[in-house]
N, C-alpha and C positions, 0 to 999 in steps of 0.2 A: 592531451591527458583526458581520461574519461572522468566525467563528474556527474553523479546523480544528487539532486538537491531537492529534498523533501520540504513541503510547506503545508500549512493549513491545521496544524495541530493546535491544541488549547484545551481549555476547561470548559465542560459543558454539564448540565443536569442530565439525570436520567430521563431518556425519551427525546432527548435533543439530537441534533444532526451536526455533523462536519464534513467537510469534503478535504481531502488530502490530495496534494499535487506532487509529482515527482518530474521534475524537469531534468533533461539529459543533455550533456554536451560532450562531444568526442566520439559519440557513436550514434547510429541512426536506429532508433528504437523499433522501427518497423520490423526488422530482422531478428529481434530478440524476444524471447518469452519474458514477460514482465510480471513480477510478483510483488505483493505486500505482505510482509512477515510483521509479527509484533513479538515483543518480549516483555512479559509483565514481570515485577520483582520477584525473584526467588523461583522463575519458572525458565524453561527452555524457550528458545525462539521457535515460533510456528509459523507455518504458512497460512495466511488469512485468505487470499484471494490471488489467481493468476490469470494472465490472458496471453495467449499464443500470437504470433504474428498473423495467424489466419482469422484471429478474433475469437477463439474458443476460450472459454471460462471455465474455472473451477473455483469453489469455496469451501472453506472448513464448514462443517455442519452447524457451528454455533452461530455463523453469521449469515447463513443462507435466508434470503427474504429480506434481510435488512441492509446488507452491503452490495455495492455494485462497483465493480472494476471496469475501466474503460481506457481507452487510449486515442490521443489525437496525433497521428503521424506527422502531420503538417506543423504542429507546435512542438513535436518531440517530447511530448508529456503524456505521462499516465497518471489517471485519478483513480481515487477510492471514495465513492459516496458512501457515507455511514449514516444510517437513519436508525432511529429507535435506540439509541446508544444505551447500553447498560454499564453498570459499575465495573462488571467483569471484562469489559472491553478495555479497561484502564491498562495502558502500556505505551512503550515506545515503538513506533510503527517505522519499518525500514522498507525502503524500496529495493527491489533487485533485478538486476538484468543479466539474462544468461542465454548463451548460445555456443554450442560445441564446447570449447575448453575455456570459453571466456564466462567470467562470472563477477559482477560489479555490485558494490553496495552503496547506498547512500549513508549518511551519518545519523539519521532517524529524526523523528519528530515526535514529542510527548503528546498523548491523548489522556486527560483525565475526566472520568465521568463520575460525578457525585450523586448520590442517592438522595 
């Protein structure tokens, strides 16, 4: 059974930092493109950052220079380092793994940034 388990969410003040983790079981993350998505209240889910199996990354414009996605294949874990957080970063953050016809989601972790 495939599981993606996010952790590291919480409440911080504007300008603070958090590091999210996504630990996988049942799959080897190194062959998947991993993504962090977020969904704020009343808004659609959006891709925040992604990293391919080759290590190529991409980010939504609003987080460029502030967020960094990385992966540790030995730990089968993907991270999202979030710095200089803003209130508009408040959302539930979801981990995603996809390759070919496979697509898996975690349950999400809440990030709340107060001004």
